C-alpha positions in Angstrom: 0.1 24.4 13.8 0.0 21.9 16.8 0.9 18.1 15.7 -2.5 16.1 15.4 -2.0 12.8 16.8 -2.2 9.5 14.5 -4.3 6.5 15.3 -1.2 4.6 15.1 2.0 5.6 17.2 3.9 5.3 15.5 2.5 5.3 12.2 3.4 2.3 9.5 6.3 2.8 7.3 5.3 1.4 4.2 7.9 0.7 1.6 7.0 1.6 -1.6 7.5 -1.4 -4.3 10.3 -2.6 -1.8 13.4 -0.7 -1.1 12.9 0.9 -4.4 15.6 3.6 -4.0 18.0 1.1 -2.5 17.5 -2.1 -4.9 15.3 -3.2 -8.1 11.7 -2.7 -7.2 9.3 -5.2 -6.7 11.8 -8.1 -6.1 12.4 -10.0 -3.2 15.5 -8.4 -2.7 14.0 -5.2 -2.4 11.2 -6.2 0.2 13.8 -8.1 2.3 16.2 -5.0 2.3 13.3 -2.6 3.1 12.6 -4.8 6.1 16.6 -5.2 6.8 16.6 -1.4 6.6 13.7 -0.4 9.1 10.4 -0.5 7.3 7.3 -1.7 9.3 5.1 -2.3 6.2 5.5 -3.2 2.4 3.8 -1.8 -0.7 3.3 -3.2 -4.1 0.8 -3.7 -6.9 -0.9 -6.9 -7.4 -2.0 -9.0 -10.8 -3.0 -12.6 -11.8 -1.4 -14.7 -14.1 -3.2 -16.8 -16.9 -3.4 -19.8 -14.5 -4.5 -17.8 -11.4 -1.3 -16.8 -9.6 -1.1 -13.4 -7.8 2.1 -11.8 -8.4 3.9 -8.5 -7.4 4.6 -6.1 -10.4 4.0 -2.4 -11.0 2.8 -2.2 -14.6 1.0 -5.8 -14.8 2.8 -6.2 -18.6 6.0 -8.1 -19.5 8.5 -8.1 -22.2 9.2 -11.0 -24.5 11.6 -10.2 -27.0 9.9 -7.1 -29.2 6.2 -8.2 -28.0 4.5 -6.8 -24.3 1.8 -8.8 -23.0 -0.2 -8.6 -19.8 0.7 -10.6 -17.4 -2.8 -11.9 -17.2 -1.9 -13.5 -20.4 1.0 -15.2 -19.5 1.0 -18.5 -17.0 3.2 -18.2 -13.8 6.3 -20.2 -15.2 6.8 -18.1 -18.3 7.1 -14.7 -16.5 10.8 -12.9 -15.6 12.1 -14.5 -12.7 12.7 -11.5 -11.0 8.8 -11.1 -10.9 8.0 -12.8 -7.2 4.4 -14.4 -6.4 2.6 -13.0 -3.5 3.1 -16.5 -1.5 6.8 -16.2 -2.5 7.1 -12.5 -0.6 5.3 -14.2 2.5 8.0 -17.2 2.6 10.6 -14.7 2.2 9.6 -11.9 4.4 7.0 -13.7 6.8 3.4 -12.9 7.1 3.0 -10.6 10.7 4.1 -7.0 8.8 1.4 -4.8 7.3 1.1 -5.5 3.5 -0.3 -2.8 1.3 -1.3 -4.0 -2.3 -2.5 -2.0 -5.2 -5.0 -4.3 -6.9 -4.7 -2.9 -10.4 -6.6 -5.7 -11.9 -10.0 -6.7 -10.0 -9.7 -10.2 -11.2 -6.5 -10.7 -8.8 -8.5 -10.1 -5.6 -9.8 -13.7 -5.3 -6.0 -15.2 -5.8 -4.6 -12.4 -3.5 -7.3 -13.4 -0.5 -6.5 -17.1 -1.4 -2.3 -16.7 -1.0 -2.9 -14.4 2.4 -5.3 -17.0 3.7 -3.2 -19.9 3.4 -0.1 -18.2 4.6 -2.5 -16.8 7.7 -1.9 -13.2 6.7 -5.2 -11.7 5.8 -5.7 -9.9 9.1 -2.5 -7.6 7.8 -3.7 -7.0 4.2 -4.7 -3.6 3.0 -6.4 -3.9 -0.2 -6.1 -0.5 -2.5 -8.0 0.7 -5.5 -9.0 4.0 -7.0 -12.9 3.6 -7.0 -14.2 3.1 -3.5 -17.8 1.8 -4.9 -15.5 -1.1 -6.3 -13.9 -1.9 -3.1 -17.0 -1.5 -1.0 -18.1 -4.9 -2.9 -15.3 -6.8 -1.7 -16.2 -6.1 1.8 -17.6 -9.5 2.2 -15.1 -11.3 0.3 -12.4 -9.9 2.4 -13.7 -9.9 5.8 -10.4 -10.3 7.4 -8.3 -7.6 5.2 -8.4 -3.9 5.5 -10.0 -1.9 2.5 -8.7 1.4 1.3 -9.9 4.1 -0.9 -6.9 5.5 -2.8 -7.4 8.7 -4.5 -6.8 12.5 -4.5 -8.3 15.2 -2.8 -9.6 16.9 -6.2 -11.5 13.8 -7.2 -13.4 13.9 -4.1 -16.1 16.2 -5.7 -19.1 15.2 -3.0 -16.7 16.7 -0.4 -14.4 15.0 2.3 -17.1 15.0 5.2 -19.4 13.1 2.9 -16.6 10.7 1.2 -15.8 10.1 4.8 -19.5 9.0 5.8 -19.8 6.8 2.5 -16.6 4.9 3.4 -17.5 4.3 6.7 -20.8 3.5 6.1 -19.3 1.0 3.1 -16.9 -0.8 5.6 -13.8 1.0 3.9 -11.0 1.3 6.7 -8.9 4.1 5.3 -8.6 6.8 3.0 -5.1 6.9 0.9 -3.9 10.4 -0.6 -0.9 12.0 -2.2 1.3 13.6 0.6 0.0 17.3 -0.7 -3.3 16.6 -0.1 -3.2 15.9 3.7 -3.6 18.7 6.1 -4.2 18.3 9.7 -8.2 19.1 9.3 -8.6 16.1 7.0 -6.7 13.9 9.1 -8.6 14.7 12.3 -12.1 14.8 10.0 -11.7 11.1 8.8 -10.3 10.1 12.2 -13.7 11.4 13.5 -15.3 9.1 11.5 -12.9 6.0 12.6 -11.0 5.9 9.1 -7.5 5.5 8.8 -5.1 8.2 6.9 -2.4 7.1 4.7 0.1 9.5 2.9 1.8 8.3 -0.1 4.8 9.6 -2.3 6.4 10.9 0.8 10.2 11.1 -0.6 11.8 14.0 1.2 12.5 14.3 4.8 10.6 17.3 5.1 7.4 15.7 3.5 7.7 12.9 5.8 8.1 15.2 9.0 4.9 17.1 7.5 2.8 14.1 7.1 3.6 12.6 10.6 3.0 16.1 12.2 -0.7 16.3 10.4 -1.5 12.6 12.0 -1.7 10.2 9.1 -1.3 6.9 10.2 0.9 5.3 7.3 3.4 6.9 4.7 4.7 5.3 1.7 8.4 6.0 0.6 11.0 4.8 -2.0 13.7 6.0 0.7 13.3 3.3 3.6 16.3 5.0 5.7 14.8 8.8 5.3 11.3 7.2 6.1 12.8 5.2 9.1 14.7 8.4 10.5 11.7 10.5 10.2 9.1 7.9 11.7 11.9 8.1 14.8 12.3 11.6 14.9 15.7 11.5 14.1 17.8 14.0 11.8 17.7 12.3 8.0 20.8 10.2 6.8 20.3 11.6 3.4 18.3 14.2 1.7 
């Protein structure tokens, strides 16, 4: 099959939770290492603390002794030291690269936008959520950011063409699906509606190459070294 052209040359290489395969995930060290290894974008999950600070963590729950508490119930200064705020990420890694944030708690939207605007980084922000209709309500509040429908093909009951029309009409910029959902025909379809196509869980060199050949505009991987090699068309350094 002929290679499908991406809207971005090269596609964005998002380091999933930082350089997760190389360092403790969602730490400032992991994010900085990802950039050193050549990632061109970063990815994390964003939550809001009890005192309104946007912070980066996967599960949104912290352990204190034998208890587990939602981050939303814990003030920023009582979180474990390894959990960074979004502002700290910008201070450490800069503001001029794509940052994809899975907004697990919709209450984190406003603190996230505030931190991005304070840093002058809103235009590089990609805000992701699995409910595209909820995401559509963010358009006016997040005028400078990109909005992303994160889903699986099996959940698009109305069919891909109707979903593409709905996303375009709602002002959503991108569809993000599992790497196994993408085909060259699907990327061509969504590109026709002006939508970018991202693929997540791209861990193996062959998976990364397949996504690139299918014309995706961004890939997410734990293995930054493999991702960088694939985007550059090089043989993998690791398997």
